[in-house]
N, C-alpha and C positions, 0 to 999 in steps of 0.2 A: 525425448525432450517434453518439457511441460511449458505450455504457454499460458500466461496468467496476466492479470491486470491489478493495479493498486491505484487507489483514489484517496486524495486527502480532500475531504469536504470541508469548506472554509466558510465562515460568517463571523463578522464583527470581531476580527482579531483573535478568533478561536478556530481550532481545528477538531473535527470530530474523530476520535480515536478508539480503537477497540482493544481492550485488555484480554487477550486470548486465555480464558481460564475455564472454559467449559467443555471442550471437545476432547473425547478420550484419544490418546496417542497424537495429540496435536504438536506438529514439529515447531510451531511457534508458541507453545505453552509458556505463560508467564510474561510474554513479551507484549508491548504495545505496538500496534500496527495500524495503518491506514485501512480502508475497507477494500475488499477485492477478492479474487479467487481465480479458478482455472477456467479457461474457455470451454464452452460446450461446442459441439460439432456445428460447423457452419457460421459461427459467430465472428464479427469484426471485433477489434479491441473496444470500440465504442458500445456495441450491443453488449459485450461482456461485462463492462464496467456499469452500465446502467442497470443490468440484471442484478449484479452482485450487491451493489448499493441498495437497490430495492429489497433484495432478500435479507440482507444484513441489518439494515437500518431503517427500511420502510420509506426511504426518501426517493422521489422520482427526480434524478438530475437532468439538467438540460446543458447542451453546449460544454461537455466536459473538455478540458484543456490538456493535451499531450504535452508532456515535458521531457520525456525521454524513454529510453530502454535500458533495462538493467538485465545483465546476464550473470548467472550464478552457476558455474560449471561444477558437476557432481556434488551440488548441494543435497545433503541427506540422500545421496545415491542418485540423484536425477539432475540432468541439465535444465534449469529454469530461465526462461525468457520472460520478462515482466514489463509491460508497458504502464508507464506512471502518469497518472493524471492528477489534476485538480478539478474541482467543481465549486462554484460560488452560486450557482443557480439552481434551486431545488425547491420542491414542494412536498407536502405530505406530513404525517406525524411520525415522530421518532418512536421506534417500537420500544416497548417497555423492557423486552428481553430479547437479545439477539442470540441466535443458536450457536454463535462462535464465542461470545463472551460478553463483557459489560462495556457498553458504550459510554463515552463521556466527551464533553467539549473540554478541550484543554487550551489554555492561553498559548497563543504562538511562541512566545518568548519562553514558555516552560517545556516545549516539546522535547528538547534534547536532555531534559532531566529525567524524562521517563526511562524505563528499562527497555530500550530499543536494540535492535540488531546493531553491531557496530557499523555496518555500510549505511544505515539510516542516518547516523551522525554525520556522514560525509555527503550524501546526496540530498538531504532535506535543505541545507543552505543553497544549494544549486537552484532548487525550485524557488526558493525565496528570492533569489537574485534573477530570476526569469530566464536562467540559461536552459538550453536544449541540449541534452546529453545522450551519450551512449557509453555505457560503463560495464566493466566486468569485475565482480567482486569474488575472490577465491576464499572459501572457507575450509576449514579443516575441523570437522565437528562443529562446535558453536563459536570457534575463534576464526576471525577473519585474518588471513595470511598475507594478502596482496590485493591491490586493485589498480585498475588502469581506465581512464576515461578520455573521451574526445567530446568537444563542444562545438556546436554549430550555430 
């Protein structure tokens, strides 16, 4: 089982997105994602997302807001549990070059026009609506086959 975090850093009607185009053998190659990654030993979800955003974008985020939990069974051979956050409070300088890919501020209304995973098209509106969710997305290869969600 892999524990991970995902964060959408937001500012002035835009969201910082990462075009995954640098890392060899990246399971997200060619996709646009929020920032985040796998937990290190002993980390809380909040510690993990703060570290990941700092490493990938150079920003120090404050008060990340948890929106829900995503579960991806057998995604690329592993069960993934992903804690989803947004962050609107941050400081620092955006790095010129992220080790994962190209960073770009995207207007919120254009997010779903990006090359996203199918599941992102479903849960990004939940975030915008302020819903708290727990969802399971089942993929076969790169194709989403089913999903189920609960809201709290």
